[in-house]
C-alpha positions as CSV (number, residue, x, y, z in Angstrom):
1,L,23.4,47.6,181.4
2,A,21.9,45.9,183.9
3,T,17.9,45.4,184.2
4,G,18.7,46.6,187.8
5,S,19.6,49.7,187.0
6,M,18.0,52.9,186.8
7,L,20.0,54.1,183.6
8,H,18.9,51.7,181.6
9,H,15.8,53.9,180.8
10,L,17.5,56.7,179.9
11,D,17.2,57.2,176.0
12,V,20.3,58.1,174.7
13,P,23.7,56.9,175.9
14,V,25.6,59.3,178.0
15,T,29.2,59.7,177.7
16,G,30.8,59.0,181.0
17,V,27.6,58.1,182.7
18,V,26.4,55.3,180.7
19,V,29.4,55.0,178.5
20,P,32.6,54.4,180.6
21,W,35.4,57.1,180.4
22,L,39.4,56.2,179.9
23,Y,41.7,57.9,182.3
24,V,45.1,58.4,181.3
25,G,47.0,59.4,184.7
26,M,50.7,60.5,185.2
27,A,52.9,61.5,188.5
28,F,51.2,63.9,190.7
29,S,48.3,64.5,188.3
30,A,45.5,65.2,190.6
31,F,41.4,65.2,190.1
32,C,39.5,67.7,192.4
33,W,37.2,67.6,195.0
34,H,33.5,66.8,193.2
35,A,30.6,64.5,193.5
36,E,29.5,62.5,190.7
37,D,27.0,64.5,188.8
38,H,23.4,63.6,189.5
39,Y,24.7,61.8,192.8
40,L,24.8,58.7,191.2
41,Y,27.3,56.2,192.6
42,S,31.1,55.8,190.0
43,I,33.2,52.8,189.7
44,N,36.3,53.0,188.8
45,Y,38.6,49.8,187.4
46,L,42.8,50.4,187.5
47,H,43.7,48.7,184.3
48,H,47.6,49.4,184.8
49,G,49.7,51.6,186.7
50,L,53.8,52.2,187.2
51,G,52.4,53.4,190.9
52,P,48.9,53.6,192.6
53,K,46.3,56.4,192.6
54,H,45.6,57.5,196.0
55,W,41.4,58.3,196.9
56,Y,40.5,60.8,199.5
57,G,36.6,60.5,200.3
58,L,33.9,61.6,202.4
59,P,30.5,59.6,202.9
60,G,27.4,61.1,201.7
61,A,25.9,62.2,204.6
62,A,28.9,64.1,205.2
63,G,28.5,65.9,201.5
64,D,26.0,69.1,202.8
65,A,28.5,69.3,205.8
66,F,31.2,69.8,203.2
67,E,29.2,72.2,200.8
68,A,28.8,74.5,204.0
69,L,32.5,74.4,205.1
70,V,33.7,75.9,201.6
71,R,31.0,78.2,201.3
72,E,31.9,79.5,205.4
73,S,35.6,79.6,204.5
74,Y,35.3,81.4,201.1
75,P,32.7,83.5,201.5
76,E,33.8,85.7,198.4
77,L,34.8,82.8,195.9
78,V,31.3,81.0,195.8
79,A,29.4,84.0,195.8
80,R,30.9,84.8,192.3
81,N,30.7,81.7,191.6
82,P,27.7,79.9,193.1
83,D,28.0,76.2,191.0
84,L,31.3,76.4,192.6
85,M,31.5,72.6,193.8
86,L,29.9,71.2,190.4
87,Q,32.9,72.8,188.7
88,L,35.8,70.4,189.4
89,V,38.3,72.8,190.1
90,T,38.2,72.9,194.0
91,M,41.4,71.4,195.7
92,V,41.8,71.7,199.8
93,D,44.1,69.6,201.5
94,P,42.1,67.0,203.2
95,R,43.6,67.2,206.9
96,W,41.9,70.8,206.4
97,V,38.5,69.4,205.8
98,A,39.4,66.2,208.5
99,N,40.8,69.0,211.3
100,R,37.0,70.7,210.9
101,G,35.3,67.7,212.1
102,L,34.4,66.1,209.0
103,P,35.5,62.2,208.4
104,V,37.8,61.8,205.5
105,Y,38.9,57.8,204.5
106,T,41.8,57.4,201.9
107,T,43.1,54.7,200.2
108,K,45.4,53.5,197.4
109,Q,44.2,51.9,194.4
110,R,46.4,49.7,192.9
111,P,46.1,48.1,189.1
112,G,43.6,45.4,189.4
113,Q,41.7,47.2,192.0
114,F,37.9,48.5,191.8
115,V,37.3,51.9,194.0
116,V,33.3,52.6,194.3
117,T,31.9,55.9,195.5
118,F,28.3,56.0,196.6
119,P,25.8,59.1,196.1
120,H,27.1,62.6,197.2
121,A,29.9,61.4,198.7
122,Y,32.6,63.5,197.6
123,H,36.0,62.6,196.7
124,A,39.9,63.7,195.5
125,G,42.8,62.1,194.9
126,F,46.2,62.4,192.8
127,N,48.1,59.3,190.6
128,H,51.8,58.4,192.4
129,H,53.1,57.6,188.4
130,F,51.3,56.9,185.0
131,N,48.4,54.7,184.9
132,L,45.5,53.9,183.4
133,A,41.8,53.7,184.6
134,E,37.9,53.1,183.4
135,A,35.3,54.8,185.4
136,V,31.4,54.5,185.0
137,N,28.2,55.8,186.4
138,F,26.0,53.2,187.7
139,A,22.4,54.3,189.6
140,P,20.3,51.0,191.6
141,P,17.1,52.1,192.7
142,D,18.1,53.6,195.8
143,F,19.9,55.9,194.2
144,L,16.7,57.7,192.8
145,P,16.1,60.3,196.4
146,W,19.5,61.5,195.7
147,G,19.0,62.2,192.2
148,G,16.4,64.4,192.8
149,K,17.9,66.0,195.3
150,A,21.0,67.1,192.7
151,Q,17.8,67.8,190.2
152,H,17.0,70.5,193.5
153,L,20.1,71.8,193.3
154,Y,21.1,72.1,189.3
155,R,17.0,73.9,189.2
156,R,18.5,76.9,192.1
157,L,22.1,77.3,190.3
158,H,19.7,77.1,186.4
159,R,22.6,74.7,185.5
160,A,21.5,72.3,183.3
161,P,21.7,68.6,184.1
162,V,23.5,65.5,181.9
163,F,20.1,63.6,181.3
164,S,16.2,64.5,182.4
165,Q,15.6,62.9,185.6
166,D,12.0,63.4,185.4
167,Q,11.7,61.4,182.3
168,L,14.3,58.6,183.8
169,V,11.6,58.2,186.7
170,V,8.3,57.8,184.5
171,A,10.2,56.0,182.1
172,A,11.1,53.8,185.1
173,A,7.6,53.6,186.0
174,A,6.2,52.8,182.7
175,A,8.6,49.8,182.8
176,L,7.1,48.5,185.8
177,L,3.6,48.1,184.2
178,Q,5.8,45.4,181.9
179,R,8.0,43.8,184.9
180,P,6.9,44.4,188.9
181,A,10.0,44.7,190.6
182,R,9.3,45.5,194.8
183,E,12.9,47.6,195.6
184,T,12.2,49.7,192.4
185,A,8.7,50.3,193.3
186,E,9.8,51.3,197.1
187,S,12.0,53.6,195.8
188,L,9.6,55.2,192.9
189,E,7.2,55.9,194.9
190,P,8.2,59.3,196.5
191,V,9.9,60.5,194.0
192,L,7.2,59.9,191.8
193,G,4.8,62.2,193.5
194,E,7.4,64.6,193.7
195,V,7.8,64.5,190.0
196,R,4.0,64.9,189.9
197,R,4.1,67.7,191.9
198,M,6.5,69.8,190.1
199,E,4.4,69.0,186.5
200,E,1.4,70.9,188.2
201,E,2.9,73.2,189.5
202,S,4.5,73.8,186.0
203,R,1.3,73.6,184.7
204,R,-0.5,76.3,186.8
205,R,2.4,78.7,186.4
206,R,1.5,78.4,182.5
207,E,-2.2,78.7,183.2
208,G,-1.5,82.5,185.0
209,V,0.9,83.5,182.4
210,E,-1.9,82.5,179.0
211,R,-4.1,84.7,181.1
């Protein structure tokens, strides 16, 4: 891992996040609308293909609006499945999304090309033919506020995280004592303050229960 990646501070090699996954596609096989775990960045490389991989995506700034659109359009489904957008099972027509005012972009990825997705940027797509792709997540310092946002979502939905965001933040802060980095420090400061606030609140609650 690159030393500048926040994932460098994880104490376990999480498959699919730190350890790349290999994806084998066939004609018309698809991947549903989703944002990456913890709102991480991702990079996908198409090693081989008899046809392209077709992507649809929204910018991260439209992530909240997309989630709101799904909730408003399918209230009963979301009521039964509050974590619907985390399940990788939602497929809606990109034209339907665009017709409701959200910015939808598309691209065709061909062998030898990379596709990078940004935090909270929902994406979906399908394969035109047999292909072989490899994907992994990465996390420059500016990922940290997004990771905090994802952590609040997981907490609200009672969903287990893929890794401990708090542990990553504390480990990254400790590493700064050995190797200062301005960009990392600027990104860490507000996030570390939030970790401290949550820890203090948790301790107060435990003390109240013990009394």
